[in-house]
C-alpha positions, 0 to 999 in steps of 0.5 A: 524489517518493519511490517505493515498491514494493508487493507484496500476494504474489498467488498465483494461476496465471499467466493465461495459462499457468496456472503456479503457483509454490509458496508458498516460491518466491512468498516467496523471490521476493518478498524477493529483490524487497525487496532488489533494491529497495533496491539500485536506489534506491527508498524503501520496500517495502511487504508487504500483508495479506490474509487471504482469497484468491489471496494469501500475505500473512496475515504481513507482519511475518515478510516485512519481518522477512527484507527487513530481515535483508537490507537496511540502509536501505530504508523498510518499509511495510505495504498495508494493516495490517488494523487492523479485524480485529486485536488493538492490542496484537499490532500495536503488539507485532509492528511495534514488534519489528520496528521495532527489528530495522530500526533504525527503518526501519518505518512502517504503512498501516493500514486495514479492509482490501479482501478481503471476507471477512476479518472473518467469519473473525475472528468480527467484525461487517462492519457495524461495520468503521469502528467496529472501524477507528476504536477499534483504530487509537486504541488502537494510538496510545496503546500507541505513544505513551504508558505505563502505559496504562489504556484500556476500549473496545467490542472487546476487554477493559480494559487496566490500566496497560499498557506494550507492550514492545518499545518503537518503536525511536525514538519511534512509527512514522509510521501512513498511512490507507490509502483506497480508496472511502469517506471514513472513512478520510480523516476519521480521518487527517486528525482525527489529523493522519496522513497519507493513502495512497490505493489509486488503483489501481482507479477513475478519477481523480476517485473518489480525488481527492475522497477526497484533497480532503476529508482536507486540507479536513479536515486544516486544519478539525481545527487541523493545518498543512496543509503536514504533510498528506502524501499517497501514492498506489498504481497499479494495476500497471507494465508498460513497453515503449519505445513505446506500441505496443509496450505494447499488443503485448506485454502486452495478452493478459497484462493482459486475462487477468489482469483476466478472472481476477481479476473477482469477479461477487459483488462486481460494482457495488461501489466499489474491487474489480473494475476498470472499465478492462478492455482495455489501450487504457482502461487506458493512457488513462484507468486508474491502471496505469503502462503504456506507455513511459516517456514515457507512465508520467511523465506520468502521474505528474505528471498524477496529481500535479497533482491529488493533490499526493502525496509518494509514488508506490507501484508494482506489479510482481508483479500481473500475472504477470511473471517474477521477472527481468523483475519486477526489470528492470521496476524498473530500468527505471523507476529510470532512465528514469522515477524520476530525472525525476518526482523533478526535477518534483516534488521532496518532503522526506519522509523528508529528513533534519533 
Protein backbone atom coordinates (compact mmCIF):
# COMPACT_ATOMS: atom_id res chain seq x y z
CA UNK A 1 0.00 0.00 0.00
CA UNK A 2 1.01 3.59 -0.65
CA UNK A 3 0.44 6.45 1.79
CA UNK A 4 -0.64 10.05 1.35
CA UNK A 5 -0.92 12.95 3.78
CA UNK A 6 -3.92 15.24 3.19
CA UNK A 7 -4.65 18.73 4.49
CA UNK A 8 -7.86 20.65 3.92
CA UNK A 9 -6.08 23.62 5.56
CA UNK A 10 -8.75 23.94 8.22
CA UNK A 11 -8.75 27.31 9.98
CA UNK A 12 -11.04 27.11 12.98
CA UNK A 13 -10.22 28.04 16.57
CA UNK A 14 -8.63 25.23 18.55
CA UNK A 15 -11.59 23.25 19.94
CA UNK A 16 -10.24 23.44 23.52
CA UNK A 17 -8.11 26.57 23.76
CA UNK A 18 -9.76 28.79 21.17
CA UNK A 19 -6.35 29.65 19.71
CA UNK A 20 -6.49 30.63 16.02
CA UNK A 21 -3.20 30.98 14.12
CA UNK A 22 -2.88 33.67 11.50
CA UNK A 23 -3.47 32.56 7.91
CA UNK A 24 0.23 33.09 7.15
CA UNK A 25 1.26 30.86 10.07
CA UNK A 26 -1.27 28.23 9.07
CA UNK A 27 0.13 28.10 5.52
CA UNK A 28 3.64 27.76 6.96
CA UNK A 29 2.46 24.77 9.00
CA UNK A 30 0.98 23.03 5.96
CA UNK A 31 4.10 23.58 3.87
CA UNK A 32 6.41 22.35 6.65
CA UNK A 33 4.33 19.20 7.09
CA UNK A 34 4.48 18.60 3.33
CA UNK A 35 8.27 18.86 3.40
CA UNK A 36 8.39 16.53 6.41
CA UNK A 37 6.13 14.02 4.63
CA UNK A 38 8.70 13.65 1.85
CA UNK A 39 11.55 13.29 4.35
CA UNK A 40 9.62 10.58 6.20
CA UNK A 41 9.01 8.53 3.04
CA UNK A 42 5.34 9.21 2.30
CA UNK A 43 4.34 8.72 -1.31
CA UNK A 44 2.09 11.74 -1.78
CA UNK A 45 0.91 14.98 -0.22
CA UNK A 46 -2.52 16.39 -1.00
CA UNK A 47 -4.23 19.73 -0.47
CA UNK A 48 -8.00 20.04 -0.53
CA UNK A 49 -10.08 22.81 -2.08
CA UNK A 50 -12.77 24.65 -0.16
CA UNK A 51 -14.36 27.99 -0.96
CA UNK A 52 -16.53 28.39 2.13
CA UNK A 53 -16.38 27.60 5.81
CA UNK A 54 -13.38 27.57 8.16
CA UNK A 55 -10.74 26.66 5.58
CA UNK A 56 -7.86 28.37 3.75
CA UNK A 57 -7.68 25.97 0.80
CA UNK A 58 -9.31 28.06 -1.93
CA UNK A 59 -6.07 28.07 -4.00
CA UNK A 60 -4.49 24.62 -3.74
CA UNK A 61 -2.23 25.17 -6.75
CA UNK A 62 -0.44 27.97 -4.91
CA UNK A 63 0.14 25.87 -1.79
CA UNK A 64 1.20 22.82 -3.79
CA UNK A 65 3.56 25.02 -5.80
CA UNK A 66 5.24 26.13 -2.57
CA UNK A 67 5.61 22.48 -1.52
CA UNK A 68 6.89 21.52 -4.98
CA UNK A 69 9.64 24.13 -4.67
CA UNK A 70 10.92 22.51 -1.46
CA UNK A 71 10.57 18.84 -2.42
CA UNK A 72 11.81 16.63 -5.23
CA UNK A 73 10.14 13.23 -5.00
CA UNK A 74 6.76 13.25 -3.27
CA UNK A 75 3.69 13.25 -5.52
CA UNK A 76 1.35 16.24 -5.30
CA UNK A 77 -2.39 15.56 -5.28
CA UNK A 78 -5.57 17.49 -4.67
CA UNK A 79 -8.39 16.48 -2.42
CA UNK A 80 -10.55 17.45 -4.26
CA UNK A 81 -10.28 19.84 -7.19
CA UNK A 82 -13.85 21.14 -7.33
CA UNK A 83 -14.06 20.93 -11.10
CA UNK A 84 -17.85 21.37 -11.06
CA UNK A 85 -17.52 25.06 -10.16
CA UNK A 86 -14.34 25.85 -12.12
CA UNK A 87 -13.47 26.67 -15.73
CA UNK A 88 -11.80 23.55 -17.19
CA UNK A 89 -9.49 25.73 -19.30
CA UNK A 90 -8.17 27.40 -16.15
CA UNK A 91 -7.83 24.03 -14.38
CA UNK A 92 -5.91 22.61 -17.35
CA UNK A 93 -3.55 25.59 -17.39
CA UNK A 94 -2.97 25.85 -13.64
CA UNK A 95 -2.28 22.20 -12.96
CA UNK A 96 -0.20 21.71 -16.12
CA UNK A 97 1.95 24.60 -14.87
CA UNK A 98 2.32 22.89 -11.50
CA UNK A 99 3.06 19.63 -13.30
CA UNK A 100 5.89 21.30 -15.21
CA UNK A 101 7.31 22.98 -12.10
CA UNK A 102 7.26 19.68 -10.19
CA UNK A 103 8.50 17.70 -13.22
CA UNK A 104 5.52 15.40 -13.51
CA UNK A 105 4.53 14.86 -9.88
CA UNK A 106 0.92 16.12 -10.15
CA UNK A 107 -2.27 14.05 -9.96
CA UNK A 108 -5.78 15.42 -9.54
CA UNK A 109 -8.65 14.13 -7.47
CA UNK A 110 -11.76 15.78 -8.93
CA UNK A 111 -15.17 16.09 -7.35
CA UNK A 112 -18.17 18.35 -6.93
CA UNK A 113 -16.98 19.26 -3.43
CA UNK A 114 -18.22 18.60 0.09
CA UNK A 115 -18.76 22.17 1.26
CA UNK A 116 -22.31 23.45 0.94
CA UNK A 117 -22.40 26.98 -0.47
CA UNK A 118 -19.75 27.11 -3.16
CA UNK A 119 -22.21 26.75 -6.03
CA UNK A 120 -23.95 29.96 -4.94
CA UNK A 121 -20.56 31.67 -4.56
CA UNK A 122 -19.75 30.96 -8.21
CA UNK A 123 -23.27 31.72 -9.44
CA UNK A 124 -24.11 28.12 -10.34
CA UNK A 125 -27.19 26.00 -9.80
CA UNK A 126 -26.46 23.33 -7.19
CA UNK A 127 -29.32 21.23 -8.59
CA UNK A 128 -27.18 20.81 -11.73
CA UNK A 129 -24.05 19.80 -9.82
CA UNK A 130 -23.63 16.39 -11.44
CA UNK A 131 -24.25 17.76 -14.94
CA UNK A 132 -21.63 20.43 -14.24
CA UNK A 133 -19.23 17.83 -12.91
CA UNK A 134 -19.56 15.50 -15.89
CA UNK A 135 -19.31 18.13 -18.62
CA UNK A 136 -16.41 20.01 -17.07
CA UNK A 137 -14.40 16.88 -16.29
CA UNK A 138 -14.85 15.55 -19.83
CA UNK A 139 -13.68 18.88 -21.27
CA UNK A 140 -10.63 18.89 -18.95
CA UNK A 141 -9.83 15.38 -20.11
CA UNK A 142 -9.87 16.48 -23.75
CA UNK A 143 -7.79 19.58 -23.08
CA UNK A 144 -5.05 17.48 -21.51
CA UNK A 145 -5.05 14.67 -24.06
CA UNK A 146 -5.71 16.57 -27.30
CA UNK A 147 -4.56 19.69 -29.12
CA UNK A 148 -6.56 21.97 -31.44
CA UNK A 149 -9.74 21.13 -29.54
CA UNK A 150 -13.15 22.08 -30.94
CA UNK A 151 -15.81 21.81 -28.25
CA UNK A 152 -19.32 22.97 -27.48
CA UNK A 153 -21.29 22.35 -24.28
CA UNK A 154 -23.88 23.81 -21.95
CA UNK A 155 -21.93 25.53 -19.18
CA UNK A 156 -19.25 27.64 -20.88
CA UNK A 157 -18.72 29.28 -24.29
CA UNK A 158 -17.62 27.03 -27.17
CA UNK A 159 -13.96 26.44 -27.94
CA UNK A 160 -12.48 26.50 -31.42
CA UNK A 161 -9.04 25.12 -32.25
CA UNK A 162 -7.81 25.47 -28.65
CA UNK A 163 -4.56 24.06 -27.30
CA UNK A 164 -4.03 24.94 -23.65
CA UNK A 165 -0.52 25.88 -22.54
CA UNK A 166 1.63 24.77 -20.98
CA UNK A 167 1.10 21.17 -21.89
CA UNK A 168 1.50 18.70 -19.01
CA UNK A 169 5.05 17.58 -18.25
CA UNK A 170 4.85 14.02 -19.58
CA UNK A 171 1.33 13.37 -20.83
CA UNK A 172 -1.93 13.98 -19.02
CA UNK A 173 -1.68 13.59 -15.23
CA UNK A 174 -3.70 10.78 -13.68
CA UNK A 175 -7.14 11.96 -12.53
CA UNK A 176 -8.94 10.25 -9.64
CA UNK A 177 -12.63 10.77 -8.92
CA UNK A 178 -13.51 11.68 -5.35
CA UNK A 179 -16.51 9.80 -4.02
CA UNK A 180 -18.31 10.35 -0.71
CA UNK A 181 -22.05 9.68 -0.93
CA UNK A 182 -23.27 9.38 -4.53
CA UNK A 183 -22.94 6.78 -7.27
CA UNK A 184 -22.37 9.54 -9.83
CA UNK A 185 -18.61 9.83 -9.26
CA UNK A 186 -17.97 6.06 -9.28
CA UNK A 187 -19.99 5.86 -12.50
CA UNK A 188 -18.01 8.65 -14.18
CA UNK A 189 -14.71 7.14 -13.04
CA UNK A 190 -15.71 3.71 -14.34
CA UNK A 191 -16.87 5.09 -17.68
CA UNK A 192 -13.48 6.66 -18.39
CA UNK A 193 -11.36 3.92 -16.83
CA UNK A 194 -10.12 6.27 -14.11
CA UNK A 195 -9.27 5.46 -10.47
CA UNK A 196 -11.65 6.13 -7.56
CA UNK A 197 -10.81 7.96 -4.34
CA UNK A 198 -13.38 7.25 -1.65
CA UNK A 199 -13.65 9.76 1.20
CA UNK A 200 -13.93 7.11 3.94
CA UNK A 201 -14.12 9.95 6.46
CA UNK A 202 -17.53 10.23 8.08
CA UNK A 203 -19.90 7.36 7.26
CA UNK A 204 -19.78 3.70 8.31
CA UNK A 205 -17.69 1.31 6.24
CA UNK A 206 -20.66 -0.24 4.43
CA UNK A 207 -21.58 3.08 2.80
CA UNK A 208 -18.19 3.44 1.14
CA UNK A 209 -17.98 -0.26 0.33
CA UNK A 210 -21.15 0.04 -1.75
CA UNK A 211 -19.66 2.92 -3.77
CA UNK A 212 -16.49 0.94 -4.44
CA UNK A 213 -18.44 -2.19 -5.39
CA UNK A 214 -20.48 -0.17 -7.88
CA UNK A 215 -17.29 1.31 -9.32
CA UNK A 216 -15.62 -2.07 -9.82
CA UNK A 217 -18.76 -3.57 -11.38
CA UNK A 218 -19.24 -0.67 -13.78
CA UNK A 219 -15.51 -0.44 -14.57
CA UNK A 220 -15.61 -3.95 -16.00
CA UNK A 221 -19.02 -3.38 -17.64
CA UNK A 222 -17.54 -0.46 -19.60
CA UNK A 223 -14.96 -2.88 -21.03
CA UNK A 224 -11.96 -1.95 -18.90
CA UNK A 225 -9.58 -4.55 -17.47
CA UNK A 226 -10.72 -4.98 -13.83
CA UNK A 227 -7.07 -5.35 -12.78
CA UNK A 228 -6.64 -1.65 -13.68
CA UNK A 229 -9.36 -0.47 -11.29
CA UNK A 230 -7.41 1.50 -8.68
CA UNK A 231 -8.99 2.64 -5.41
CA UNK A 232 -7.79 5.02 -2.69
CA UNK A 233 -9.37 5.67 0.70
CA UNK A 234 -9.30 8.58 3.09
CA UNK A 235 -9.63 8.52 6.86
CA UNK A 236 -11.24 10.71 9.47
CA UNK A 237 -8.01 11.76 11.17
CA UNK A 238 -4.98 10.14 12.81
CA UNK A 239 -4.19 10.06 16.54
CA UNK A 240 -1.61 7.58 17.88
CA UNK A 241 -0.86 6.50 21.45
CA UNK A 242 0.91 3.51 22.96
CA UNK A 243 -2.35 1.80 23.92
CA UNK A 244 -6.06 2.18 23.36
CA UNK A 245 -6.48 3.33 26.95
CA UNK A 246 -3.84 6.01 26.50
CA UNK A 247 -5.46 7.14 23.24
CA UNK A 248 -8.78 7.63 25.02
CA UNK A 249 -7.19 9.37 27.98
CA UNK A 250 -5.05 11.66 25.84
CA UNK A 251 -7.45 12.55 23.05
CA UNK A 252 -11.04 12.05 24.26
CA UNK A 253 -11.68 15.67 25.21
CA UNK A 254 -9.98 16.96 22.05
CA UNK A 255 -11.77 14.57 19.68
CA UNK A 256 -15.23 15.13 21.12
CA UNK A 257 -14.79 18.90 21.29
CA UNK A 258 -13.79 18.92 17.62
CA UNK A 259 -16.82 16.81 16.67
CA UNK A 260 -19.08 19.25 18.53
CA UNK A 261 -17.37 22.24 16.92
CA UNK A 262 -17.72 20.77 13.43
CA UNK A 263 -21.38 19.77 13.75
CA UNK A 264 -23.58 21.34 11.08
CA UNK A 265 -27.20 21.46 12.33
CA UNK A 266 -28.35 22.76 8.94
CA UNK A 267 -27.05 19.52 7.39
CA UNK A 268 -28.27 17.13 10.08
CA UNK A 269 -29.45 13.91 8.49
CA UNK A 270 -27.62 14.53 5.22
CA UNK A 271 -25.03 11.84 4.54
CA UNK A 272 -21.38 12.82 4.44
CA UNK A 273 -21.36 15.90 6.64
CA UNK A 274 -21.81 15.11 10.35
CA UNK A 275 -20.04 12.08 11.77
CA UNK A 276 -22.21 9.59 13.64
CA UNK A 277 -19.12 8.61 15.68
CA UNK A 278 -19.48 11.33 18.28
CA UNK A 279 -17.47 9.74 21.09
CA UNK A 280 -13.87 8.67 20.78
CA UNK A 281 -14.81 5.15 21.85
CA UNK A 282 -17.27 4.90 18.94
CA UNK A 283 -14.68 6.29 16.55
CA UNK A 284 -12.07 3.77 17.64
CA UNK A 285 -14.49 0.85 17.46
CA UNK A 286 -16.42 1.55 14.27
CA UNK A 287 -15.42 4.85 12.64
CA UNK A 288 -12.99 5.48 9.79
CA UNK A 289 -10.81 7.55 12.13
CA UNK A 290 -7.39 6.04 12.77
CA UNK A 291 -7.17 6.42 16.54
CA UNK A 292 -5.45 4.11 19.02
CA UNK A 293 -2.31 2.06 19.34
CA UNK A 294 -0.16 1.30 16.30
CA UNK A 295 -1.53 -2.25 16.18
CA UNK A 296 -5.12 -1.03 16.33
CA UNK A 297 -4.46 1.31 13.43
CA UNK A 298 -2.72 -1.42 11.43
CA UNK A 299 -5.68 -3.72 12.00
CA UNK A 300 -8.18 -1.05 10.97
CA UNK A 301 -6.36 -0.17 7.73
CA UNK A 302 -6.00 -3.84 6.80
CA UNK A 303 -9.65 -4.40 7.68
CA UNK A 304 -10.62 -1.67 5.27
CA UNK A 305 -8.27 -3.14 2.69
CA UNK A 306 -10.06 -6.49 2.90
CA UNK A 307 -13.28 -4.73 1.89
CA UNK A 308 -12.00 -1.97 -0.40
CA UNK A 309 -8.92 -3.55 -1.99
CA UNK A 310 -7.38 -0.08 -2.01
CA UNK A 311 -3.90 0.85 -3.20
CA UNK A 312 -3.55 4.20 -1.45
CA UNK A 313 -4.37 5.20 2.13
CA UNK A 314 -4.72 8.89 2.92
CA UNK A 315 -4.17 10.20 6.44
CA UNK A 316 -4.74 13.60 8.03
CA UNK A 317 -2.92 14.94 11.08
CA UNK A 318 -4.09 18.56 11.22
CA UNK A 319 -7.83 18.10 11.58
CA UNK A 320 -8.09 17.94 15.39
CA UNK A 321 -5.90 20.88 16.37
CA UNK A 322 -2.57 19.17 17.02
CA UNK A 323 0.39 21.57 17.17
CA UNK A 324 2.72 21.42 14.14
CA UNK A 325 5.45 19.59 16.08
CA UNK A 326 2.93 16.96 17.21
CA UNK A 327 1.65 16.59 13.66
CA UNK A 328 5.15 15.78 12.43
CA UNK A 329 5.77 13.50 15.43
CA UNK A 330 2.56 11.63 14.55
CA UNK A 331 3.63 11.27 10.92
CA UNK A 332 7.03 10.01 12.00
CA UNK A 333 5.53 7.40 14.29
CA UNK A 334 3.10 6.26 11.58
CA UNK A 335 5.97 6.00 9.09
CA UNK A 336 8.11 3.95 11.47
CA UNK A 337 5.61 1.70 13.24
CA UNK A 338 2.55 1.37 11.00
CA UNK A 339 3.35 1.99 7.33
CA UNK A 340 6.02 -0.75 6.96
CA UNK A 341 3.69 -3.41 8.37
CA UNK A 342 0.80 -2.40 6.11
CA UNK A 343 3.06 -2.15 3.06
CA UNK A 344 4.22 -5.73 3.58
CA UNK A 345 0.72 -7.08 4.24
CA UNK A 346 -0.97 -5.19 1.37
CA UNK A 347 1.58 -4.48 -1.36
CA UNK A 348 0.62 -2.22 -4.27
CA UNK A 349 2.21 -1.47 -7.62
CA UNK A 350 0.71 2.03 -7.77
CA UNK A 351 3.43 4.50 -8.79
CA UNK A 352 6.03 1.76 -9.12
CA UNK A 353 8.45 2.30 -11.98
CA UNK A 354 7.48 0.27 -15.08
